C-alpha positions in Angstrom: -32.9 1.4 3.5 -34.1 4.5 1.7 -31.7 6.7 -0.3 -31.7 9.3 2.5 -31.0 6.6 5.1 -28.0 5.6 3.0 -26.7 9.2 3.1 -27.1 9.2 6.8 -25.4 5.8 7.1 -22.4 7.1 5.2 -22.1 10.1 7.4 -22.4 8.0 10.6 -19.8 5.5 9.2 -17.3 8.3 8.5 -17.8 9.6 12.0 -17.4 6.2 13.6 -14.5 5.1 11.4 -12.0 6.4 13.9 -13.8 4.7 16.8 -14.8 8.0 18.3 -18.0 9.8 17.3 -17.3 13.4 18.1 -19.9 16.1 19.0 -18.8 18.3 16.2 -19.4 15.5 13.7 -22.9 14.8 15.1 -23.7 18.5 15.0 -22.5 18.5 11.3 -24.7 15.5 10.5 -27.7 17.2 12.2 -27.0 20.5 10.3 -26.8 18.7 7.0 -30.0 16.8 7.6 -31.8 20.0 8.6 -30.7 22.1 5.7 -30.0 20.1 2.5 -32.8 19.7 0.0 -32.2 16.0 -0.4 -33.4 15.6 3.3 -36.5 17.8 2.9 -38.9 14.9 3.6 -36.6 12.9 5.9 -37.9 11.7 9.2 -35.1 12.6 11.7 -36.3 9.8 14.0 -34.7 7.5 11.4 -31.2 8.7 12.4 -31.0 6.6 15.6 -31.9 3.3 14.0 -29.7 3.9 11.0 -26.8 4.8 13.3 -27.4 1.6 15.3 -27.4 -0.4 12.1 -24.0 1.1 11.0 -22.5 0.5 14.4 -23.7 -3.1 14.4 -22.2 -3.6 11.0 -18.9 -2.3 12.2 -18.9 -5.0 14.8 -19.0 -7.8 12.2 -16.1 -9.1 10.2 -17.5 -8.1 6.7 -19.5 -5.2 8.0 -17.9 -2.6 5.9 -18.5 -4.6 2.7 -22.1 -5.1 3.8 -22.5 -1.4 4.5 -21.3 -0.4 1.1 -23.5 -3.0 -0.5 -26.5 -1.5 1.3 -25.5 2.0 0.3 -25.0 1.0 -3.4 -28.4 -0.8 -3.4 -30.3 2.1 -1.8 -28.6 5.1 -3.4 -29.1 6.1 -7.0 -25.8 6.5 -8.8 -26.4 10.2 -9.3 -26.1 10.6 -5.5 -22.8 8.8 -5.1 -20.8 12.0 -5.3 -23.3 13.6 -2.9 -22.6 10.8 -0.4 -18.9 11.3 -0.8 -19.2 15.1 -0.3 -21.3 14.5 2.9 -18.7 12.0 4.2 -15.9 14.6 3.5 -17.9 17.3 5.4 -18.3 15.0 8.4 -14.6 14.0 8.4 -13.5 17.7 8.2 -16.0 18.9 10.8 -13.7 18.6 13.8 -10.8 20.2 12.0 -8.7 17.0 12.0 -8.6 14.2 9.5 -7.5 11.1 11.2 -5.8 8.2 9.3 -8.8 5.9 9.8 -11.1 8.6 8.3 -8.8 9.0 5.3 -8.7 5.2 4.8 -12.5 5.1 5.0 -12.9 7.9 2.5 -10.5 6.2 0.2 -12.5 3.0 0.4 -15.7 4.9 -0.2 -14.2 6.5 -3.3 -13.4 3.0 -4.6 -16.7 1.4 -3.6 -18.8 4.2 -5.1 -16.5 4.5 -8.2 -15.8 8.2 -7.6 -13.3 9.5 -10.1 -10.0 10.6 -8.6 -10.2 14.2 -9.8 -13.8 14.5 -8.8 -12.9 13.1 -5.4 -10.1 15.6 -5.0 -12.4 18.5 -5.9 -15.0 17.3 -3.4 -12.3 17.0 -0.7 -10.9 20.5 -1.4 -14.4 21.9 -1.1 -14.9 20.3 2.3 -11.5 21.5 3.4 -12.4 25.1 2.3 -15.8 25.0 4.1 -14.3 23.9 7.4 -11.2 26.2 7.5 -10.7 28.2 10.7 -8.8 31.4 11.3 
């Protein structure tokens, strides 16, 4: 898994955490991959196999632990907060934060050792970006 695959995996995992991958979440993932500099050289054909891997892991008993292990192994520590920010953006994309998404994000903060205050700032930024009238 490449670092950018790990970022995509995190976004897919957040979307799938409530057992329903919504169109708005998929569109947000596509927009992020199309526009953020970290994905400048990313082959978008990788999204499907990475998604399938995440969904396969979610089917196994220790899949979440395995997913976070793969993410930590592939992702440089300097991108942990980026991964969390992308996860928050996907969770906020449909305008509703479900309990399962919140639990997943909490687990992600723990697994990636995101400081509580930094996590709160990232979450607030995602909420601000996805506000509606």
